[in-house]
TORLO-95994 format. One record per residue (C-alpha): residue number from 1; residue in one letter; chain; x, y, z. Coordinates in steps of 0.001 Angstrom, whole numbers. Example, Ala and Ser with C-alpha at 12.3 -4.5 7.8 and 13.67 -1.06 7.14 Angstrom:
<rs>
<r resi="1" resn="A" chain="A" east="12300" north="-4500" up="7800"/>
<r resi="2" resn="S" chain="A" east="13670" north="-1060" up="7140"/>
</rs>
This chain:
<rs>
<r resi="1" resn="M" chain="A" east="-4472" north="-22790" up="-17168"/>
<r resi="2" resn="T" chain="A" east="-1412" north="-21865" up="-17444"/>
<r resi="3" resn="Y" chain="A" east="516" north="-20826" up="-14401"/>
<r resi="4" resn="Y" chain="A" east="4192" north="-18550" up="-14277"/>
<r resi="5" resn="I" chain="A" east="6417" north="-18186" up="-11595"/>
<r resi="6" resn="Y" chain="A" east="8179" north="-15077" up="-11844"/>
<r resi="7" resn="H" chain="A" east="10938" north="-13703" up="-10370"/>
<r resi="8" resn="I" chain="A" east="11630" north="-9922" up="-9801"/>
<r resi="9" resn="P" chain="A" east="15152" north="-9611" up="-8763"/>
<r resi="10" resn="G" chain="A" east="15787" north="-8440" up="-5473"/>
<r resi="11" resn="K" chain="A" east="12165" north="-8194" up="-4704"/>
<r resi="12" resn="K" chain="A" east="10359" north="-11630" up="-4693"/>
<r resi="13" resn="I" chain="A" east="9302" north="-14871" up="-6313"/>
<r resi="14" resn="G" chain="A" east="5778" north="-15418" up="-6917"/>
<r resi="15" resn="V" chain="A" east="3182" north="-17030" up="-8752"/>
<r resi="16" resn="T" chain="A" east="220" north="-15488" up="-11227"/>
<r resi="17" resn="C" chain="A" east="-1529" north="-16824" up="-14137"/>
<r resi="18" resn="D" chain="A" east="-1992" north="-12888" up="-15531"/>
<r resi="19" resn="L" chain="A" east="1547" north="-12003" up="-15608"/>
<r resi="20" resn="N" chain="A" east="845" north="-8118" up="-16976"/>
<r resi="21" resn="N" chain="A" east="-2172" north="-7518" up="-14379"/>
<r resi="22" resn="R" chain="A" east="-296" north="-9243" up="-11602"/>
<r resi="23" resn="V" chain="A" east="3274" north="-7950" up="-12316"/>
<r resi="24" resn="T" chain="A" east="3000" north="-5041" up="-14542"/>
<r resi="25" resn="V" chain="A" east="-533" north="-3222" up="-13967"/>
<r resi="26" resn="Q" chain="A" east="-675" north="-3963" up="-9924"/>
<r resi="27" resn="Q" chain="A" east="3028" north="-4231" up="-9083"/>
<r resi="28" resn="G" chain="A" east="4516" north="-1722" up="-11775"/>
<r resi="29" resn="Y" chain="A" east="7008" north="-3740" up="-13397"/>
<r resi="30" resn="D" chain="A" east="7555" north="-3837" up="-16947"/>
<r resi="31" resn="S" chain="A" east="7898" north="-6928" up="-18704"/>
<r resi="32" resn="S" chain="A" east="11918" north="-5728" up="-18886"/>
<r resi="33" resn="E" chain="A" east="12192" north="-5534" up="-15203"/>
<r resi="34" resn="Y" chain="A" east="11282" north="-9203" up="-14198"/>
<r resi="35" resn="D" chain="A" east="11641" north="-12976" up="-15372"/>
<r resi="36" resn="V" chain="A" east="9448" north="-16111" up="-15944"/>
<r resi="37" resn="L" chain="A" east="11588" north="-18908" up="-14422"/>
<r resi="38" resn="E" chain="A" east="8632" north="-21645" up="-14639"/>
<r resi="39" resn="S" chain="A" east="5416" north="-22193" up="-16395"/>
<r resi="40" resn="S" chain="A" east="3141" north="-25240" up="-16205"/>
<r resi="41" resn="E" chain="A" east="-450" north="-25848" up="-16479"/>
<r resi="42" resn="D" chain="A" east="253" north="-28169" up="-13469"/>
<r resi="43" resn="I" chain="A" east="-1301" north="-26486" up="-10172"/>
<r resi="44" resn="D" chain="A" east="1084" north="-28658" up="-7779"/>
<r resi="45" resn="Y" chain="A" east="4169" north="-28579" up="-9733"/>
<r resi="46" resn="I" chain="A" east="4083" north="-24632" up="-9588"/>
<r resi="47" resn="S" chain="A" east="3228" north="-24593" up="-6358"/>
<r resi="48" resn="S" chain="A" east="5754" north="-26896" up="-4825"/>
<r resi="49" resn="K" chain="A" east="8405" north="-25176" up="-7068"/>
<r resi="50" resn="E" chain="A" east="7546" north="-21493" up="-6014"/>
<r resi="51" resn="I" chain="A" east="8544" north="-22723" up="-2536"/>
<r resi="52" resn="E" chain="A" east="11815" north="-24463" up="-3821"/>
<r resi="53" resn="L" chain="A" east="13059" north="-21473" up="-6029"/>
<r resi="54" resn="Q" chain="A" east="11832" north="-18932" up="-3052"/>
<r resi="55" resn="R" chain="A" east="14569" north="-21069" up="-924"/>
<r resi="56" resn="E" chain="A" east="16936" north="-21376" up="-3570"/>
<r resi="57" resn="Y" chain="A" east="17390" north="-17692" up="-4457"/>
<r resi="58" resn="G" chain="A" east="17175" north="-16632" up="-440"/>
<r resi="59" resn="Y" chain="A" east="13713" north="-15078" up="-282"/>
<r resi="60" resn="K" chain="A" east="11113" north="-15885" up="2598"/>
<r resi="61" resn="V" chain="A" east="9188" north="-18422" up="1775"/>
<r resi="62" resn="D" chain="A" east="5577" north="-18384" up="1504"/>
<r resi="63" resn="M" chain="A" east="4079" north="-20346" up="4244"/>
<r resi="64" resn="V" chain="A" east="792" north="-21791" up="2237"/>
<r resi="65" resn="P" chain="A" east="1171" north="-23347" up="-671"/>
<r resi="66" resn="Y" chain="A" east="-212" north="-21107" up="-4108"/>
<r resi="67" resn="K" chain="A" east="-2515" north="-24307" up="-4867"/>
<r resi="68" resn="N" chain="A" east="-4414" north="-23818" up="-1136"/>
<r resi="69" resn="L" chain="A" east="-4575" north="-19467" up="-1970"/>
<r resi="70" resn="K" chain="A" east="-8346" north="-18756" up="-1304"/>
<r resi="71" resn="P" chain="A" east="-9512" north="-18398" up="-4950"/>
<r resi="72" resn="K" chain="A" east="-10358" north="-14723" up="-6068"/>
<r resi="73" resn="T" chain="A" east="-13802" north="-13887" up="-7250"/>
<r resi="74" resn="K" chain="A" east="-14968" north="-11180" up="-9476"/>
<r resi="75" resn="M" chain="A" east="-16878" north="-8195" up="-7434"/>
<r resi="76" resn="N" chain="A" east="-20351" north="-7820" up="-7811"/>
<r resi="77" resn="I" chain="A" east="-21688" north="-4182" up="-8558"/>
<r resi="78" resn="N" chain="A" east="-24738" north="-3157" up="-9080"/>
<r resi="79" resn="I" chain="A" east="-25469" north="-992" up="-11863"/>
<r resi="80" resn="T" chain="A" east="-28299" north="1509" up="-12596"/>
<r resi="81" resn="E" chain="A" east="-28633" north="4277" up="-14800"/>
<r resi="82" resn="Q" chain="A" east="-27085" north="6860" up="-12047"/>
<r resi="83" resn="T" chain="A" east="-24444" north="4687" up="-9823"/>
<r resi="84" resn="T" chain="A" east="-22202" north="1623" up="-9550"/>
<r resi="85" resn="T" chain="A" east="-22664" north="183" up="-6307"/>
<r resi="86" resn="F" chain="A" east="-19969" north="-1875" up="-4584"/>
<r resi="87" resn="P" chain="A" east="-20971" north="-5137" up="-2289"/>
<r resi="88" resn="C" chain="A" east="-18912" north="-3675" up="470"/>
<r resi="89" resn="P" chain="A" east="-18513" north="-440" up="2651"/>
<r resi="90" resn="V" chain="A" east="-16044" north="2045" up="2278"/>
<r resi="91" resn="D" chain="A" east="-13086" north="855" up="4245"/>
<r resi="92" resn="K" chain="A" east="-13031" north="-1959" up="2643"/>
<r resi="93" resn="L" chain="A" east="-13392" north="-834" up="-991"/>
<r resi="94" resn="K" chain="A" east="-9515" north="-181" up="-1851"/>
<r resi="95" resn="G" chain="A" east="-9158" north="-3520" up="-1214"/>
<r resi="96" resn="Q" chain="A" east="-11726" north="-5185" up="-3132"/>
<r resi="97" resn="L" chain="A" east="-10627" north="-2495" up="-6219"/>
<r resi="98" resn="F" chain="A" east="-6981" north="-3735" up="-5911"/>
<r resi="99" resn="D" chain="A" east="-8517" north="-7306" up="-6297"/>
<r resi="100" resn="N" chain="A" east="-10516" north="-6431" up="-9354"/>
<r resi="101" resn="I" chain="A" east="-8171" north="-4396" up="-11413"/>
<r resi="102" resn="G" chain="A" east="-8882" north="-4792" up="-14805"/>
<r resi="103" resn="M" chain="A" east="-12172" north="-4864" up="-14543"/>
<r resi="104" resn="N" chain="A" east="-14683" north="-2824" up="-16838"/>
<r resi="105" resn="W" chain="A" east="-18420" north="-2583" up="-16942"/>
<r resi="106" resn="E" chain="A" east="-20790" north="-812" up="-19142"/>
<r resi="107" resn="T" chain="A" east="-23332" north="2426" up="-18115"/>
<r resi="108" resn="E" chain="A" east="-25430" north="5078" up="-19871"/>
<r resi="109" resn="H" chain="A" east="-22293" north="7377" up="-19751"/>
<r resi="110" resn="G" chain="A" east="-19713" north="4873" up="-21307"/>
<r resi="111" resn="K" chain="A" east="-17491" north="2263" up="-20154"/>
<r resi="112" resn="L" chain="A" east="-15930" north="2326" up="-16870"/>
<r resi="113" resn="D" chain="A" east="-12543" north="607" up="-15665"/>
<r resi="114" resn="I" chain="A" east="-10665" north="-715" up="-12195"/>
<r resi="115" resn="T" chain="A" east="-7307" north="844" up="-13025"/>
<r resi="116" resn="P" chain="A" east="-4553" north="2159" up="-10276"/>
<r resi="117" resn="K" chain="A" east="-6019" north="5714" up="-11502"/>
<r resi="118" resn="T" chain="A" east="-9403" north="5335" up="-11636"/>
<r resi="119" resn="I" chain="A" east="-9128" north="3602" up="-7502"/>
<r resi="120" resn="D" chain="A" east="-7973" north="6605" up="-6508"/>
<r resi="121" resn="W" chain="A" east="-10788" north="8572" up="-7787"/>
<r resi="122" resn="I" chain="A" east="-13177" north="6117" up="-6836"/>
<r resi="123" resn="M" chain="A" east="-11809" north="6416" up="-3054"/>
<r resi="124" resn="K" chain="A" east="-11958" north="10392" up="-3266"/>
<r resi="125" resn="N" chain="A" east="-15693" north="10313" up="-4879"/>
<r resi="126" resn="V" chain="A" east="-17273" north="6969" up="-3118"/>
<r resi="127" resn="K" chain="A" east="-20397" north="7740" up="-619"/>
<r resi="128" resn="T" chain="A" east="-22032" north="4781" up="1811"/>
<r resi="129" resn="S" chain="A" east="-25312" north="3699" up="774"/>
<r resi="130" resn="M" chain="A" east="-28021" north="4911" up="2712"/>
<r resi="131" resn="F" chain="A" east="-29930" north="2246" up="2617"/>
<r resi="132" resn="N" chain="A" east="-27182" north="20" up="3397"/>
<r resi="133" resn="T" chain="A" east="-23924" north="816" up="5308"/>
<r resi="134" resn="N" chain="A" east="-22098" north="-2338" up="3732"/>
<r resi="135" resn="R" chain="A" east="-22598" north="-987" up="799"/>
<r resi="136" resn="S" chain="A" east="-20815" north="2264" up="-838"/>
<r resi="137" resn="Y" chain="A" east="-21241" north="4140" up="-4592"/>
<r resi="138" resn="V" chain="A" east="-20084" north="6466" up="-6846"/>
<r resi="139" resn="Y" chain="A" east="-22129" north="8537" up="-9581"/>
<r resi="140" resn="N" chain="A" east="-21394" north="7277" up="-13181"/>
<r resi="141" resn="K" chain="A" east="-21694" north="10487" up="-14774"/>
<r resi="142" resn="A" chain="A" east="-18957" north="12067" up="-12769"/>
<r resi="143" resn="F" chain="A" east="-16523" north="9045" up="-12624"/>
<r resi="144" resn="A" chain="A" east="-17051" north="9141" up="-16977"/>
<r resi="145" resn="R" chain="A" east="-16091" north="12821" up="-16901"/>
<r resi="146" resn="F" chain="A" east="-13129" north="11524" up="-14979"/>
<r resi="147" resn="Y" chain="A" east="-11674" north="10202" up="-18859"/>
<r resi="148" resn="D" chain="A" east="-12276" north="13657" up="-20341"/>
<r resi="149" resn="N" chain="A" east="-9025" north="15060" up="-19009"/>
<r resi="150" resn="N" chain="A" east="-7231" north="12060" up="-17562"/>
<r resi="151" resn="D" chain="A" east="-5412" north="8788" up="-19309"/>
<r resi="152" resn="V" chain="A" east="-6913" north="6306" up="-16647"/>
<r resi="153" resn="F" chain="A" east="-4204" north="3624" up="-17956"/>
<r resi="154" resn="A" chain="A" east="-1183" north="5943" up="-17715"/>
<r resi="155" resn="K" chain="A" east="1353" north="4829" up="-15242"/>
<r resi="156" resn="P" chain="A" east="1555" north="7250" up="-12085"/>
<r resi="157" resn="I" chain="A" east="4782" north="9877" up="-12894"/>
<r resi="158" resn="K" chain="A" east="7264" north="11566" up="-10254"/>
<r resi="159" resn="C" chain="A" east="7332" north="14660" up="-9828"/>
<r resi="160" resn="S" chain="A" east="11033" north="15928" up="-10735"/>
<r resi="161" resn="K" chain="A" east="10666" north="19454" up="-10418"/>
<r resi="162" resn="K" chain="A" east="13899" north="21137" up="-9077"/>
<r resi="163" resn="P" chain="A" east="13236" north="22464" up="-5500"/>
<r resi="164" resn="L" chain="A" east="13998" north="26121" up="-5153"/>
<r resi="165" resn="K" chain="A" east="17654" north="27518" up="-4173"/>
<r resi="166" resn="M" chain="A" east="15995" north="28853" up="-1005"/>
<r resi="167" resn="F" chain="A" east="14961" north="25534" up="543"/>
<r resi="168" resn="E" chain="A" east="18079" north="24086" up="-816"/>
<r resi="169" resn="N" chain="A" east="19936" north="26160" up="1783"/>
<r resi="170" resn="I" chain="A" east="17973" north="25858" up="4143"/>
<r resi="171" resn="R" chain="A" east="18140" north="22014" up="4056"/>
<r resi="172" resn="Q" chain="A" east="21627" north="22064" up="4116"/>
<r resi="173" resn="W" chain="A" east="21232" north="24697" up="7517"/>
<r resi="174" resn="A" chain="A" east="18984" north="21781" up="8824"/>
<r resi="175" resn="D" chain="A" east="21419" north="19185" up="7973"/>
<r resi="176" resn="E" chain="A" east="23986" north="20457" up="9408"/>
<r resi="177" resn="R" chain="A" east="22427" north="21116" up="12896"/>
<r resi="178" resn="G" chain="A" east="20982" north="17108" up="12664"/>
<r resi="179" resn="L" chain="A" east="17374" north="18147" up="12273"/>
<r resi="180" resn="Y" chain="A" east="16895" north="15129" up="9794"/>
<r resi="181" resn="D" chain="A" east="19028" north="12766" up="11793"/>
<r resi="182" resn="K" chain="A" east="17361" north="13412" up="14995"/>
<r resi="183" resn="G" chain="A" east="14129" north="14752" up="14207"/>
<r resi="184" resn="D" chain="A" east="10385" north="13394" up="14201"/>
<r resi="185" resn="V" chain="A" east="7090" north="15175" up="12934"/>
<r resi="186" resn="K" chain="A" east="6513" north="15496" up="17236"/>
<r resi="187" resn="T" chain="A" east="9934" north="17048" up="18234"/>
<r resi="188" resn="Q" chain="A" east="9063" north="19571" up="15161"/>
<r resi="189" resn="L" chain="A" east="5893" north="20585" up="15755"/>
<r resi="190" resn="I" chain="A" east="7255" north="21780" up="19243"/>
<r resi="191" resn="K" chain="A" east="10446" north="23451" up="17704"/>
<r resi="192" resn="L" chain="A" east="7875" north="25321" up="15652"/>
<r resi="193" resn="Q" chain="A" east="5711" north="26678" up="18379"/>
<r resi="194" resn="E" chain="A" east="8798" north="27646" up="20330"/>
<r resi="195" resn="E" chain="A" east="10397" north="29354" up="16705"/>
<r resi="196" resn="M" chain="A" east="6720" north="30872" up="16226"/>
<r resi="197" resn="G" chain="A" east="6952" north="32654" up="19758"/>
<r resi="198" resn="E" chain="A" east="10441" north="34325" up="19201"/>
<r resi="199" resn="L" chain="A" east="8955" north="35245" up="16070"/>
<r resi="200" resn="D" chain="A" east="6897" north="38099" up="18243"/>
<r resi="201" resn="E" chain="A" east="10775" north="39005" up="19180"/>
<r resi="202" resn="G" chain="A" east="11930" north="39214" up="15480"/>
<r resi="203" resn="T" chain="A" east="14605" north="37493" up="15358"/>
<r resi="204" resn="E" chain="A" east="16091" north="36299" up="12418"/>
<r resi="205" resn="E" chain="A" east="17570" north="33324" up="14069"/>
<r resi="206" resn="A" chain="A" east="13600" north="32210" up="14741"/>
<r resi="207" resn="L" chain="A" east="12668" north="32622" up="10953"/>
<r resi="208" resn="W" chain="A" east="15727" north="30388" up="9876"/>
<r resi="209" resn="D" chain="A" east="14503" north="27908" up="12255"/>
<r resi="210" resn="M" chain="A" east="10633" north="28131" up="11640"/>
<r resi="211" resn="A" chain="A" east="11570" north="27652" up="8025"/>
<r resi="212" resn="A" chain="A" east="13353" north="24035" up="8972"/>
<r resi="213" resn="A" chain="A" east="10615" north="23194" up="11281"/>
<r resi="214" resn="L" chain="A" east="7964" north="23557" up="8669"/>
<r resi="215" resn="D" chain="A" east="10395" north="21771" up="5735"/>
<r resi="216" resn="S" chain="A" east="7621" north="19980" up="3359"/>
<r resi="217" resn="Q" chain="A" east="10654" north="17362" up="2950"/>
<r resi="218" resn="L" chain="A" east="11131" north="16119" up="5927"/>
<r resi="219" resn="I" chain="A" east="7558" north="15570" up="6554"/>
<r resi="220" resn="E" chain="A" east="6704" north="14055" up="3335"/>
<r resi="221" resn="Q" chain="A" east="9971" north="11673" up="3885"/>
<r resi="222" resn="I" chain="A" east="8418" north="10562" up="7591"/>
<r resi="223" resn="E" chain="A" east="5155" north="9788" up="5720"/>
<r resi="224" resn="E" chain="A" east="6583" north="8169" up="2907"/>
<r resi="225" resn="D" chain="A" east="8743" north="6453" up="5488"/>
<r resi="226" resn="G" chain="A" east="5783" north="5482" up="7201"/>
<r resi="227" resn="A" chain="A" east="3443" north="4014" up="4024"/>
<r resi="228" resn="T" chain="A" east="6686" north="2168" up="2901"/>
<r resi="229" resn="L" chain="A" east="6691" north="454" up="5878"/>
<r resi="230" resn="E" chain="A" east="2988" north="-579" up="6075"/>
<r resi="231" resn="E" chain="A" east="3638" north="-1745" up="2245"/>
<r resi="232" resn="E" chain="A" east="6192" north="-4308" up="3033"/>
<r resi="233" resn="L" chain="A" east="4486" north="-5207" up="6578"/>
<r resi="234" resn="T" chain="A" east="1235" north="-6003" up="4477"/>
<r resi="235" resn="Q" chain="A" east="3362" north="-7212" up="1408"/>
<r resi="236" resn="D" chain="A" east="4740" north="-10047" up="3914"/>
<r resi="237" resn="L" chain="A" east="1267" north="-10830" up="5471"/>
<r resi="238" resn="V" chain="A" east="158" north="-11271" up="1698"/>
<r resi="239" resn="E" chain="A" east="3436" north="-13725" up="601"/>
<r resi="240" resn="A" chain="A" east="2889" north="-15317" up="3673"/>
<r resi="241" resn="G" chain="A" east="-908" north="-16100" up="2982"/>
<r resi="242" resn="Y" chain="A" east="-2678" north="-14151" up="5810"/>
<r resi="243" resn="L" chain="A" east="-3858" north="-11637" up="2920"/>
<r resi="244" resn="T" chain="A" east="-4641" north="-11803" up="-92"/>
<r resi="245" resn="D" chain="A" east="-3706" north="-8934" up="-3208"/>
<r resi="246" resn="G" chain="A" east="-5092" north="-5338" up="-2316"/>
<r resi="247" resn="E" chain="A" east="-6371" north="-6410" up="1010"/>
<r resi="248" resn="S" chain="A" east="-4983" north="-4043" up="4279"/>
<r resi="249" resn="L" chain="A" east="-3717" north="-4630" up="7705"/>
<r resi="250" resn="S" chain="A" east="-7447" north="-3859" up="8822"/>
<r resi="251" resn="D" chain="A" east="-8927" north="-6764" up="6765"/>
<r resi="252" resn="L" chain="A" east="-6649" north="-9129" up="8841"/>
<r resi="253" resn="D" chain="A" east="-8152" north="-12100" up="10879"/>
<r resi="254" resn="P" chain="A" east="-8832" north="-10848" up="14186"/>
<r resi="255" resn="T" chain="A" east="-6519" north="-13553" up="16054"/>
<r resi="256" resn="V" chain="A" east="-3687" north="-13160" up="13278"/>
<r resi="257" resn="K" chain="A" east="-4056" north="-9540" up="14216"/>
<r resi="258" resn="E" chain="A" east="-4089" north="-9982" up="17968"/>
<r resi="259" resn="N" chain="A" east="-614" north="-12344" up="17525"/>
<r resi="260" resn="L" chain="A" east="1244" north="-9203" up="15621"/>
<r resi="261" resn="E" chain="A" east="42" north="-6784" up="18136"/>
<r resi="262" resn="N" chain="A" east="1801" north="-9080" up="20932"/>
<r resi="263" resn="L" chain="A" east="5201" north="-9351" up="18695"/>
<r resi="264" resn="G" chain="A" east="7679" north="-7205" up="20036"/>
<r resi="265" resn="S" chain="A" east="8887" north="-5384" up="16971"/>
<r resi="266" resn="I" chain="A" east="9098" north="-5377" up="13256"/>
<r resi="267" resn="E" chain="A" east="12533" north="-7968" up="13678"/>
<r resi="268" resn="D" chain="A" east="10368" north="-10035" up="15949"/>
<r resi="269" resn="F" chain="A" east="7622" north="-10423" up="13295"/>
<r resi="270" resn="E" chain="A" east="10218" north="-11091" up="10490"/>
<r resi="271" resn="A" chain="A" east="12008" north="-13571" up="12813"/>
<r resi="272" resn="A" chain="A" east="8092" north="-15066" up="13334"/>
<r resi="273" resn="L" chain="A" east="7677" north="-15288" up="9766"/>
<r resi="274" resn="A" chain="A" east="11179" north="-17264" up="9201"/>
<r resi="275" resn="E" chain="A" east="10276" north="-19481" up="11445"/>
<r resi="276" resn="E" chain="A" east="7119" north="-20334" up="10172"/>
<r resi="277" resn="T" chain="A" east="5133" north="-19419" up="13164"/>
<r resi="278" resn="D" chain="A" east="1363" north="-19518" up="12732"/>
<r resi="279" resn="F" chain="A" east="-332" north="-16521" up="13363"/>
<r resi="280" resn="T" chain="A" east="-3607" north="-18253" up="13316"/>
<r resi="281" resn="E" chain="A" east="-3478" north="-20051" up="16577"/>
<r resi="282" resn="G" chain="A" east="-2161" north="-19828" up="20101"/>
<r resi="283" resn="A" chain="A" east="-721" north="-16740" up="21471"/>
<r resi="284" resn="V" chain="A" east="2427" north="-14855" up="20756"/>
<r resi="285" resn="S" chain="A" east="4339" north="-13177" up="23042"/>
<r resi="286" resn="G" chain="A" east="6149" north="-8845" up="23075"/>
<r resi="287" resn="S" chain="A" east="4105" north="-6092" up="21910"/>
<r resi="288" resn="M" chain="A" east="3827" north="-4869" up="18749"/>
<r resi="289" resn="D" chain="A" east="570" north="-2860" up="19366"/>
<r resi="290" resn="M" chain="A" east="2148" north="1114" up="19117"/>
<r resi="291" resn="Y" chain="A" east="3851" north="311" up="15857"/>
<r resi="292" resn="L" chain="A" east="579" north="-713" up="13951"/>
<r resi="293" resn="K" chain="A" east="-1072" north="1770" up="15762"/>
<r resi="294" resn="T" chain="A" east="1438" north="4762" up="14100"/>
<r resi="295" resn="L" chain="A" east="1131" north="2595" up="10750"/>
<r resi="296" resn="K" chain="A" east="-2545" north="3362" up="11133"/>
<r resi="297" resn="K" chain="A" east="-1893" north="7398" up="12010"/>
<r resi="298" resn="V" chain="A" east="268" north="7421" up="8831"/>
<r resi="299" resn="S" chain="A" east="-1977" north="5820" up="6499"/>
<r resi="300" resn="K" chain="A" east="-5128" north="8115" up="7360"/>
<r resi="301" resn="K" chain="A" east="-2844" north="11209" up="6504"/>
</rs>
């Protein structure tokens, strides 16, 4: 087996046996967007070289060498004429699916695949087994019909539709008032309630205020920032060896999660990682509990 050390400039240095699946399919980088720094069949050499290169390039250094990471096992699914059953509850399924991107199986309705796009479909349509709450399933026929009008292997495309001029004016007006710098979901909702009350009086000013308070761009940006923070935190924990690819914060070991909640801030978390703090033992001072709860709320939206 050949191991590759890949470098995504400005992002990370990692190791994989499957560049296409790990870097392109899972992380979304084309072959032109990353470099292969080393390759070898010697896992000991690759493990030590990865850490050496992470230090040399100034990236965070993995706390657990690649050779000591837990091996991934193929998900053991149960296929019947009507359903495909997964060996985990719904709240653990997404991580399992991401760990098994590229997996496929035959059903009465055709071949089904695990790709980023089908993962979205599965998570929207999965059901908990009535016989075992630790198992979940989807209907094969409905899953197969999803292929009829969707390219399940296509990369997600961001919308580039130009916003209406009216909303551009509203956003400019809101920016001049500092709403984007000072506002958040809570204050904007409170402001919305106030302006709705003023609308009863028929004031034009209240109409503009309400439009700004409802501005979807602000809300989307807040949700995007929250999702980005969660993604970055999760990636840091994967690189440090506390999570495997595809797992989420809910999959953390209880001791690790408790120590994270005892940190003071994200800055304290990053400092602890840089100092190679072992989150699996002892106690770490501070409190990051509110931050983790906020991420949990945002991720549920």
